[in-house]
C-alpha positions in Angstrom: 106.3 113.5 158.7 103.9 110.8 159.5 100.9 112.8 158.2 102.7 113.5 154.9 103.3 109.7 154.6 99.6 109.0 155.3 98.5 111.5 152.7 100.8 110.0 150.1 99.7 106.5 150.9 96.0 107.6 150.7 96.6 109.2 147.3 98.5 106.1 146.0 95.6 103.9 147.2 93.1 106.1 145.3 95.2 105.9 142.1 95.4 102.1 142.4 91.6 101.8 142.9 90.9 104.1 140.0 93.4 102.3 137.7 91.8 98.9 138.7 88.3 100.2 137.9 89.3 101.6 134.5 91.1 98.3 133.7 88.1 96.3 134.7 85.8 98.4 132.6 88.1 98.0 129.6 88.3 94.3 130.1 84.5 94.0 130.5 84.1 96.0 127.2 86.6 93.8 125.4 84.9 90.7 126.7 81.4 92.0 125.6 82.8 92.8 122.2 84.4 89.3 121.9 81.1 87.7 123.0 79.1 89.7 120.4 81.5 88.6 117.7 81.3 85.0 118.8 77.6 85.0 118.4 77.8 86.2 114.8 77.7 83.3 112.3 80.6 82.9 109.9 80.2 84.1 106.3 79.2 81.6 103.8 80.3 81.8 100.1 76.7 82.7 99.1 76.8 85.8 101.3 80.0 87.1 99.8 81.2 88.6 96.5 84.9 88.7 95.6 86.3 91.5 93.4 89.1 91.1 90.9 92.3 91.9 92.8 94.3 95.1 92.4 98.0 94.6 92.2 101.3 96.3 92.5 104.9 95.1 92.1 108.5 96.1 92.1 111.9 94.4 92.3 110.6 90.9 91.6 107.7 90.9 94.1 104.0 91.3 93.4 101.3 92.2 95.9 97.6 91.7 95.2 94.7 92.9 97.3 91.6 90.8 97.3 88.3 92.3 98.7 85.3 90.4 99.9 82.0 92.2 100.2 79.0 91.0 102.3 76.2 91.0 99.7 73.6 89.4 102.0 71.2 91.1 104.3 72.6 89.2 107.3 75.6 90.1 109.4 78.4 87.6 109.3 82.1 87.2 110.2 85.3 86.0 108.7 88.3 85.0 110.7 91.7 83.7 109.6 93.5 83.1 106.4 92.0 82.4 102.9 92.9 79.5 100.7 94.2 79.7 97.1 94.7 77.3 94.3 96.3 78.2 90.9 94.6 76.7 87.8 95.8 76.2 84.2 93.7 76.9 81.1 92.0 73.5 81.4 91.0 74.2 85.0 93.4 71.7 86.4 95.4 72.5 89.5 98.9 73.9 89.2 101.4 73.2 92.0 100.4 75.8 94.7 101.9 76.4 98.1 100.1 78.9 100.3 102.1 80.3 103.1 100.4 82.2 105.9 102.2 85.2 107.2 104.5 87.9 105.9 106.9 88.3 103.0 108.6 91.1 101.1 105.2 91.7 99.4 102.9 90.9 102.3 103.1 93.1 105.4 102.0 91.8 108.9 98.3 92.0 109.6 96.5 91.1 112.8 94.3 87.9 112.9 91.0 89.1 114.2 87.2 88.6 113.9 86.0 90.6 110.9 82.3 91.3 111.4 80.6 92.6 108.3 77.1 94.0 107.9 75.5 94.3 104.4 77.9 96.0 101.9 80.9 96.0 104.3 84.3 94.8 103.1 87.0 92.6 104.3 90.3 92.1 102.5 93.6 90.3 102.4 96.9 90.4 100.7 98.5 87.7 98.5 102.0 88.1 97.4 104.6 86.2 95.4 108.0 86.4 93.7 108.2 86.4 89.9 111.9 85.9 89.8 113.0 82.2 89.5 115.6 80.8 91.8 117.7 77.9 90.5 115.6 75.6 88.4 112.4 76.9 89.8 109.4 77.2 87.4 107.1 80.2 87.3 104.0 78.7 85.7 101.4 81.1 84.6 97.9 80.5 85.9 94.7 81.2 83.9 92.5 81.3 86.9 92.7 81.2 90.7 90.4 79.6 93.3 90.0 81.7 96.4 88.4 80.1 99.5 87.2 82.4 102.3 88.5 81.5 105.7 86.9 78.5 107.4 85.0 77.5 104.2 85.3 74.6 101.8 83.6 76.4 98.8 85.5 78.8 96.6 85.3 81.6 94.1 87.1 81.1 90.8 88.6 84.3 89.3 90.2 84.6 85.9 93.7 85.7 86.8 97.0 85.2 85.0 99.8 85.3 87.5 103.2 83.5 87.6 104.4 82.9 91.2 107.7 81.2 91.0 107.6 77.7 92.6 103.8 78.2 92.9 104.4 79.9 96.3 101.9 82.5 97.4 102.0 84.2 100.8 98.7 85.4 102.2 97.7 87.7 105.1 94.7 87.1 107.4 91.5 88.7 106.3 91.0 92.2 107.9 88.2 94.6 108.1 87.8 97.1 105.2 90.0 97.6 102.2 93.7 97.3 102.8 95.8 99.9 101.1 97.5 98.7 97.9 
């Protein structure tokens, strides 16, 4: 009986040692990946292009997918949420309230470093309701400013949208092209 207990204890100890080694290797790999991403500079506006968004909508909600492309020869990264500002025909700011997170039109996406080499893409969702509530206005924009995460410069796209109350919900930027 004692020998059986010793064999079981030995096997259990071996499993614990192997599990710890695999976990340590995974942690080391994750740490190395995080360190590599940390050494990549953030993308500047001059390194990016921004395509006209694709959109879809139903039942009073509209979802748009915006896609950034690294047009430079240098690897760079994006992290976080974009900024947006609605503009009227004169280029003046319309009331705009950007909410970070999820909504009926914007599913949850992880906030993570998005490292892009030349020609790679990063994308985000922006969504809004086009059904007024109470006395809420749904002013139509002529253009929209889109600011990449952690930047102060922006792209200006011709885009006629009418988010009620000027409320836009945005997801964080993720690697690749999100499905529409």
